C-alpha positions in Angstrom: 238.8 39.6 -29.0 238.8 37.9 -32.9 236.5 35.0 -34.1 238.6 32.0 -34.4 239.5 30.9 -38.2 238.4 27.6 -37.6 236.7 25.0 -35.6 239.2 22.4 -33.6 239.5 18.7 -34.3 236.7 18.1 -31.3 234.2 20.0 -32.9 233.7 17.4 -36.0 230.4 17.1 -36.8 228.9 12.9 -36.1 227.3 11.7 -39.2 223.6 11.9 -39.3 222.9 8.3 -38.1 221.8 4.9 -39.8 218.2 3.3 -40.1 217.2 3.4 -36.7 217.8 8.0 -37.2 215.7 7.3 -40.6 213.0 5.5 -38.5 212.7 8.6 -36.0 212.5 11.0 -38.9 209.9 8.8 -40.8 207.4 8.8 -37.4 208.0 12.7 -36.9 207.1 13.9 -40.2 204.0 11.1 -40.4 202.7 13.3 -37.1 203.9 16.7 -38.6 205.9 17.3 -35.7 208.9 19.5 -35.5 212.1 19.7 -33.4 214.3 21.4 -31.9 217.1 19.4 -33.1 216.7 20.4 -36.4 216.0 23.9 -35.9 218.2 24.5 -34.4 221.3 22.8 -36.2 222.2 20.6 -33.2 225.3 19.0 -33.9 224.1 15.9 -32.3 221.1 14.9 -33.9 222.3 12.3 -35.9 223.4 10.5 -32.6 220.1 11.2 -30.7 217.8 10.2 -33.6 220.0 6.9 -33.4 219.1 6.5 -29.7 215.7 6.9 -30.7 214.9 10.2 -29.0 214.3 13.7 -30.0 213.4 16.9 -28.1 210.1 17.9 -29.3 209.3 21.8 -30.5 205.8 23.3 -29.8 203.5 26.0 -31.3 205.7 26.8 -34.7 208.8 27.0 -36.4 209.3 30.5 -35.6 210.0 32.5 -32.7 208.8 36.2 -31.6 211.9 37.2 -30.4 215.4 37.5 -31.8 218.1 36.2 -29.7 221.4 36.7 -31.6 222.8 33.0 -30.9 219.7 31.0 -31.7 219.7 29.3 -35.4 215.6 29.0 -35.0 214.2 31.9 -37.4 212.4 35.4 -35.5 208.5 36.0 -37.3 208.2 38.7 -39.4 204.6 38.5 -39.1 201.5 37.5 -37.1 202.2 33.9 -36.4 199.0 31.2 -36.0 197.8 29.7 -32.9 198.9 26.8 -31.6 197.4 23.7 -33.6 195.4 22.5 -31.2 195.9 18.7 -32.2 199.5 18.9 -31.6 199.4 17.2 -28.1 197.9 14.6 -29.6 199.8 13.9 -32.3 203.2 14.0 -30.3 201.9 11.7 -27.5 200.6 9.4 -30.2 204.3 9.8 -31.7 205.8 9.0 -28.5 204.0 5.8 -28.0 205.4 4.8 -31.7 208.6 5.7 -30.9 208.8 3.6 -27.4 209.8 7.0 -25.5 210.4 6.3 -22.1 211.6 10.0 -21.4 209.9 13.2 -23.8 211.5 16.4 -23.9 208.9 19.3 -25.0 210.0 22.6 -25.4 208.7 25.5 -27.9 209.9 28.7 -29.6 209.0 32.0 -27.9 205.6 33.4 -28.0 205.1 36.6 -26.6 202.3 36.7 -29.3 200.1 34.8 -27.0 198.6 35.9 -23.5 199.6 33.4 -21.5 203.1 32.9 -23.8 201.9 29.2 -24.5 202.1 27.7 -21.1 198.9 26.3 -21.6 199.9 24.3 -24.9 203.0 23.2 -22.9 200.6 21.4 -20.2 197.8 20.5 -22.9 201.3 18.1 -24.3 202.7 16.8 -20.8 198.9 15.7 -20.0 198.4 14.1 -23.4 201.9 12.5 -23.1 201.3 11.0 -19.3 197.6 9.7 -20.9 199.7 7.6 -23.3 203.0 6.8 -21.7 202.0 6.7 -17.5 205.4 6.1 -16.9 207.6 8.1 -19.2 209.4 11.3 -17.7 208.7 14.4 -18.6 211.0 17.2 -18.8 210.0 20.8 -20.0 212.4 23.3 -21.4 210.5 26.2 -21.6 210.5 29.8 -22.4 210.3 32.7 -19.8 207.0 33.5 -20.1 208.1 36.9 -19.4 207.5 36.2 -15.8 204.0 35.7 -15.8 203.0 34.1 -12.6 199.9 32.6 -13.7 201.8 30.9 -16.6 204.3 29.5 -14.2 201.7 28.1 -11.9 199.9 26.5 -15.0 203.6 25.1 -15.7 203.8 23.8 -12.3 201.0 22.1 -12.1 201.0 19.7 -15.3 202.8 16.1 -15.2 206.8 16.7 -15.3 209.2 15.5 -13.7 212.3 18.2 -14.9 211.9 21.7 -15.3 214.5 23.1 -17.8 215.2 27.0 -18.4 218.3 27.4 -20.1 220.1 31.0 -18.7 222.0 30.3 -21.8 224.9 33.0 -21.1 226.6 35.5 -18.6 224.3 38.4 -16.7 226.8 40.5 -18.7 226.6 39.5 -22.0 222.7 39.1 -22.0 222.1 42.7 -23.3 223.8 41.7 -26.5 223.1 37.8 -26.8 219.6 38.2 -25.3 218.0 41.2 -25.4 214.5 40.9 -25.1 214.9 38.6 -21.9 216.4 39.0 -18.9 218.8 37.3 -16.7 216.9 38.2 -13.5 213.6 37.4 -14.8 215.5 34.2 -15.8 216.7 33.0 -12.3 213.3 34.4 -10.7 211.7 31.8 -13.1 213.8 28.7 -11.8 213.0 29.8 -8.1 209.3 30.3 -8.5 209.2 27.0 -10.2 210.7 25.2 -7.1 208.7 26.9 -4.4 205.3 26.5 -6.4 206.3 22.3 -6.9 208.6 21.2 -4.2 210.3 18.4 -5.1 210.9 19.4 -8.7 214.3 18.6 -10.6 215.2 22.7 -11.8 217.8 22.2 -15.0 219.6 25.1 -16.5 222.3 25.6 -19.4 225.1 27.9 -20.2 227.0 28.2 -23.4 230.3 29.1 -23.3 233.0 31.0 -26.2 230.8 34.0 -26.5 233.1 36.3 -24.4 232.8 35.5 -21.1 235.4 35.3 -18.5 235.7 32.7 -15.8 234.6 35.1 -13.3 231.0 35.6 -15.1 231.2 32.1 -15.5 231.3 31.4 -11.8 228.8 34.2 -10.8 226.4 32.5 -13.1 226.9 29.1 -11.8 226.5 30.1 -8.3 223.6 32.4 -9.1 221.9 29.3 -10.6 222.8 27.0 -7.9 221.3 29.9 -5.3 217.9 29.7 -7.7 217.9 25.7 -6.7 219.5 24.6 -10.0 220.4 20.8 -9.6 221.4 19.6 -13.1 223.2 21.9 -15.3 224.5 21.6 -18.7 227.7 23.6 -20.4 228.5 23.5 -23.8 230.6 25.4 -26.3 228.4 28.1 -28.6 228.8 27.0 -32.2 227.6 30.3 -34.6 224.5 29.2 -37.1 225.4 31.9 -39.6 227.8 35.0 -40.7 224.7 36.9 -38.6 224.7 35.5 -35.5 227.1 36.0 -32.7 231.0 35.2 -33.1 232.5 33.0 -31.6 235.1 34.5 -29.4 237.3 31.6 -28.4 236.9 27.8 -28.6 237.6 26.0 -25.2 239.4 23.1 -25.1 237.8 19.6 -23.7 240.0 20.1 -20.6 238.9 23.0 -20.1 235.1 21.8 -20.0 236.1 19.2 -17.5 237.3 21.3 -15.4 234.3 23.6 -15.2 232.4 20.5 -14.9 234.4 19.7 -11.6 233.9 23.4 -10.2 230.1 23.1 -10.9 230.1 19.6 -8.6 232.1 21.5 -5.8 229.5 24.3 -6.0 226.6 21.6 -5.2 225.3 20.6 -8.5 223.7 16.8 -8.4 224.5 16.4 -12.4 226.6 18.2 -14.8 227.2 17.5 -18.4 229.6 19.6 -19.5 231.6 19.1 -23.2 232.3 21.1 -26.3 229.8 19.0 -28.4 227.3 19.0 -25.2 223.6 20.9 -25.6 220.6 21.1 -23.6 218.5 17.9 -24.3 221.9 15.8 -24.9 221.4 12.4 -23.4 218.7 14.2 -20.6 217.2 11.1 -19.9 220.9 9.4 -18.7 221.7 12.8 -16.8 218.4 12.9 -15.2 218.7 8.9 -14.3 222.1 10.0 -12.9 220.4 13.1 -10.5 218.2 10.6 -9.2 221.0 8.2 -8.4 222.7 10.9 -6.0 
């Protein structure tokens, strides 16, 4: 399938935000924190910053993997250990931002024995101590399937465990060569068993060359793994060295996939061209609790 020549009108990027967004950037800079919003070049970062929200990215700005869809740069040498005061700084920033819903993610750190699970847990605990009433969502890597790392995550303060499937099984060897479709599903299933009642969340990018049958199977697999919250968005190519876009799905197609996912039993589905994993995460969680 050939790459589309230009983006359709519905994929026009929003402005980078106003006074509130500038304040969020000031606080993040002041505490020396990074966000996946910036590193992954999220098209919604200005909108989210204007809402006073951001998705924090832990453990540096470089990843030990090289997924062909992701704008986060991969490591070209040894990485430094996680900064021990990062959890405290992040918790203080959350307090200054007045967050009631905190999303934490990270680069993948296969160089660490626990894959960074301990740092995730320490950060979640620091946020919980600083903001006891805040909801916490962890968007985690696969930790290479380590049972010990999964137990660490299951034992920390969190309300939502998010691990994105990202693409369909057939495309995994091309799009995510260092990951495993089955390992990702096993992670979600295992955390559901380790932490009964925990809300599980996952998401897919569309437009990478998947068929309708591929997507339908992935949705069924996610539901079988216990996933309740789902995000579906359009893949956008970060650079010429990344996977090309095979096609741009229309808003009506995303609406149809939302309806299909709801029929399959997902509690909350955010589906649209500019939907991203953490986009309106607080509102989606509230919708899930309401259902």
